[in-house]
C-alpha positions as CSV (number, residue, x, y, z in Angstrom):
1,M,6.1,-12.4,-1.9
2,N,8.5,-13.4,0.9
3,E,11.4,-12.7,-1.5
4,M,10.0,-9.2,-2.2
5,K,10.0,-8.5,1.6
6,Y,13.6,-9.6,2.2
7,Y,15.0,-6.1,2.7
8,E,12.0,-4.9,4.7
9,N,12.0,-7.9,7.0
10,K,15.8,-7.5,7.6
11,L,15.2,-3.9,8.5
12,Y,12.3,-4.7,10.9
13,R,14.6,-7.1,12.7
14,E,17.1,-4.3,13.0
15,G,14.5,-2.2,14.8
16,Y,13.2,0.0,12.0
17,S,9.5,0.6,11.8
18,Y,8.6,3.0,9.0
19,I,10.4,1.9,5.8
20,A,9.7,4.0,2.7
21,G,10.3,2.6,-0.7
22,T,10.7,5.2,-3.5
23,D,10.8,5.1,-7.3
24,E,10.1,7.2,-10.3
25,A,8.3,7.0,-13.6
26,G,9.0,9.0,-16.7
27,R,12.7,9.2,-17.2
28,G,12.6,8.1,-20.8
29,P,9.7,10.1,-22.4
30,M,10.3,13.1,-24.5
31,A,7.1,14.8,-23.2
32,G,5.4,15.2,-19.9
33,P,6.6,15.4,-16.2
34,L,8.7,13.0,-14.3
35,V,6.8,11.5,-11.3
36,A,8.2,9.9,-8.2
37,A,6.3,8.2,-5.4
38,A,7.2,7.0,-1.9
39,V,5.3,4.4,0.0
40,I,5.4,3.0,3.6
41,L,3.6,-0.3,3.9
42,P,2.6,-2.0,7.2
43,Q,4.9,-4.7,8.4
44,D,2.3,-7.5,8.0
45,V,0.9,-6.4,4.7
46,E,0.3,-8.9,1.9
47,I,-0.4,-7.6,-1.6
48,I,-0.8,-10.4,-4.1
49,G,0.8,-9.8,-7.5
50,I,2.9,-6.7,-6.6
51,D,6.0,-6.3,-8.8
52,D,8.0,-3.9,-10.8
53,S,5.4,-1.7,-12.6
54,K,7.0,-2.3,-16.0
55,K,6.2,-6.1,-15.7
56,L,2.5,-5.5,-15.1
57,T,-0.4,-4.7,-17.5
58,A,-2.0,-1.3,-17.2
59,K,-5.1,-3.0,-15.8
60,K,-3.1,-4.8,-13.1
61,R,-1.3,-1.6,-12.2
62,E,-4.5,0.3,-11.8
63,E,-5.9,-2.5,-9.6
64,L,-2.8,-2.6,-7.4
65,Y,-2.7,1.2,-7.2
66,W,-5.9,1.3,-5.3
67,I,-5.0,-1.6,-3.1
68,I,-1.7,0.1,-2.2
69,K,-3.4,3.4,-1.5
70,D,-5.8,1.6,0.8
71,K,-3.3,-0.5,2.7
72,A,-0.3,1.8,2.9
73,I,0.6,3.7,6.1
74,E,1.5,6.7,3.9
75,V,1.9,7.5,0.2
76,Q,3.5,10.6,-1.3
77,V,3.8,11.7,-4.9
78,T,5.9,14.4,-6.5
79,F,5.7,15.8,-10.1
80,I,8.7,17.4,-11.6
81,D,7.8,19.7,-14.6
82,V,9.5,19.6,-18.0
83,E,11.5,22.8,-17.4
84,T,13.1,21.3,-14.3
85,V,13.8,18.0,-16.1
86,D,15.5,20.0,-18.9
87,R,17.5,22.1,-16.5
88,L,18.7,19.4,-14.1
89,N,18.7,16.3,-16.4
90,V,16.5,13.2,-15.8
91,Y,18.9,11.6,-13.3
92,Q,19.0,14.7,-11.0
93,A,15.3,15.3,-11.5
94,S,14.6,11.8,-10.4
95,K,16.7,12.3,-7.3
96,K,15.0,15.6,-6.6
97,A,11.5,14.0,-7.0
98,M,12.3,11.1,-4.6
99,T,13.9,13.4,-2.0
100,E,10.8,15.7,-2.1
101,C,8.5,12.7,-1.6
102,I,10.5,11.6,1.4
103,K,10.5,15.1,2.9
104,K,6.7,15.2,2.7
105,M,6.4,12.0,4.8
106,H,5.2,12.3,8.4
107,Q,7.2,9.4,9.7
108,V,10.1,7.5,8.0
109,D,13.2,6.0,9.6
110,Y,14.7,4.1,6.6
111,I,14.5,4.5,2.8
112,L,14.8,1.9,0.1
113,T,15.5,3.2,-3.4
114,D,15.7,1.7,-6.9
115,A,19.5,2.3,-7.5
116,M,19.3,5.9,-6.5
117,P,21.5,7.3,-3.7
118,L,19.9,10.3,-1.9
119,N,21.4,13.3,-0.2
120,I,19.2,13.1,2.9
121,N,19.8,12.6,6.6
122,I,17.9,9.4,6.9
123,P,19.5,5.9,6.5
124,F,18.9,4.5,3.0
125,L,19.9,1.6,0.8
126,D,19.9,1.9,-3.0
127,I,19.2,-1.5,-4.5
128,I,19.9,-2.3,-8.2
129,K,16.7,-3.5,-9.8
130,G,15.0,-2.6,-6.5
131,D,11.6,-2.5,-8.0
132,S,11.8,-6.2,-8.6
133,K,13.4,-7.0,-5.1
134,S,11.5,-4.8,-2.6
135,V,7.8,-4.7,-2.1
136,S,8.0,-1.1,-0.9
137,I,9.9,0.0,-4.0
138,A,7.6,-2.0,-6.3
139,A,4.6,-0.3,-4.6
140,A,6.2,3.1,-5.2
141,S,6.9,2.2,-8.9
142,I,3.2,1.3,-9.4
143,I,1.9,4.5,-7.8
144,A,4.3,6.7,-9.8
145,K,3.5,4.9,-13.1
146,V,-0.3,5.1,-12.7
147,E,-0.1,8.8,-11.6
148,R,2.0,9.7,-14.6
149,D,0.0,7.6,-17.1
150,N,-3.3,9.2,-15.8
151,Y,-1.7,12.7,-16.2
152,M,-0.8,11.9,-19.8
153,I,-4.3,10.5,-20.6
154,E,-5.7,13.8,-19.3
155,L,-3.2,15.7,-21.4
156,D,-4.4,13.8,-24.5
157,K,-7.8,15.5,-24.1
158,Q,-6.1,18.8,-24.6
159,Y,-3.8,17.7,-27.4
160,P,-5.6,14.7,-29.0
161,Q,-3.6,15.0,-32.3
162,Y,-0.4,13.9,-30.4
163,G,-1.7,10.6,-29.1
164,F,-0.5,11.0,-25.6
165,K,-3.0,8.4,-24.3
166,N,-1.3,5.8,-26.5
167,H,2.4,6.4,-26.0
168,K,2.4,8.5,-22.7
169,G,5.0,10.8,-24.1
170,Y,7.6,8.2,-25.0
171,V,9.5,8.2,-28.3
172,T,7.4,6.2,-30.7
173,K,6.7,6.5,-34.4
174,E,3.3,8.0,-33.8
175,H,4.7,10.6,-31.4
176,L,7.6,11.6,-33.7
177,E,5.2,11.9,-36.7
178,A,3.0,14.1,-34.5
179,I,5.7,16.6,-33.5
180,K,6.9,16.8,-37.1
181,K,3.4,17.6,-38.3
182,Y,2.0,19.7,-35.4
183,G,5.2,21.0,-33.8
184,V,6.8,21.0,-30.4
185,L,4.6,21.8,-27.3
186,D,5.6,23.4,-24.0
187,I,5.3,19.9,-22.4
188,H,8.1,18.5,-24.7
189,R,11.5,18.1,-23.2
190,R,13.9,20.4,-25.1
191,S,17.0,18.5,-23.8
192,F,15.9,15.3,-25.6
193,A,17.5,14.8,-29.0
194,P,14.2,14.0,-31.0
195,V,12.7,17.3,-29.8
196,Q,15.9,19.2,-30.5
197,N,15.9,17.7,-34.0
198,C,12.4,18.7,-34.6
199,L,13.0,22.3,-33.4
200,H,16.1,22.4,-35.7
201,E,14.0,21.3,-38.7
202,Q,11.3,23.9,-37.8
203,C,13.9,26.7,-37.6
204,K,15.4,25.6,-41.0
205,F,11.9,25.7,-42.5
206,N,11.2,29.2,-41.0
207,F,14.5,30.6,-42.5
208,E,14.1,29.1,-45.9
């Protein structure tokens, strides 16, 4: 845990008080929104087991999600819809989502990001693999991942034939077979190659 607080402790010693970690979930899926979170934790917080969300089980993420929400000074979440992801690209959409999270915060004097430079008038440090090196970024990664997964689970109730509760919109065999059988939905990202390929095949079929 001390290693995960290296950057935060260094910044506390430099006089910063409200350090926001920010991260996103959902760059890779071909369906569903991109979600970012920003979290400010108290200086003396201890959250056992916190880590990069990708290294944790769904059950552990859910458990930590509620601990983080309870212990954090502030948590903000931003959803970026599919149309915006397609228009901006996933990198720029991630930057937009993180920036919007920070702008919602009531008090922040330093930002730690997972390898994402931000165009914002607040000091920041973009850390490569930051979700494994900073407790604040790890907390944000967990919040974003759980928020997005829960959104996709709810979406599965509307479109059960697509299996969203299983793959969360990522490119899997099950998902590819579903869009080939049932077609492309509004919540599929048109800028992603598998979706484009499916639309192309549908167009060919319609003209033949």
